[in-house]
N, C-alpha and C positions, 0 to 999 in steps of 0.2 A: 553748284556744289563742287567743292574741291575734293581732292583725293582723301584727305584726312576725314572729312565729313562722310564720304562714301564708305570708308573702312568702318567707321563707327556705326553707320546706319545698316550696313550689310550684316554686321555682327548682331545688331538688335533684331534684324529680320530673320535670323536663324541660319545664315549662310555658314558653311564650314570654312575653316581656314584654307583648305585646298581649293574650294570654289572661289574664294576671294582672290587667292594668288593667281588662279587661271584668268580671272577677269582683269586683274591689274596687268598681268603680262600681255594679254590681248590688247588692251587699250594702249599701253605704253609702246608696244611693238608696232601695232598697226595704225592707230590713229595719230599719235604724236609723231611717229616717224614720217608719216605722210604730210605732216604739217597741219593736220586738222586739230581743232581745239577739242580736248577730251570732254565728253558729255557724260560724266560719271553717273548722273541720275538716270540716264537711259539704260544703264546696266542693271538696275534694281527692279526685280519683279517679285510679286508675292509668291513664296514657295508653297507648294501643296503641303497639307498637313499629313504627316505619316504617323502610323501607329507604332 
């Protein structure tokens, strides 16, 4: 899964833009900077349903 697919899927799953931005920042700063391949799909979890 690439970054664009992650962004689309995260929005479909109900992530807020703030949550998405934090995940992208974390992945880009920590994983890519360390030379690790980004595993975008690992960042997606089912969010709890809120009332």
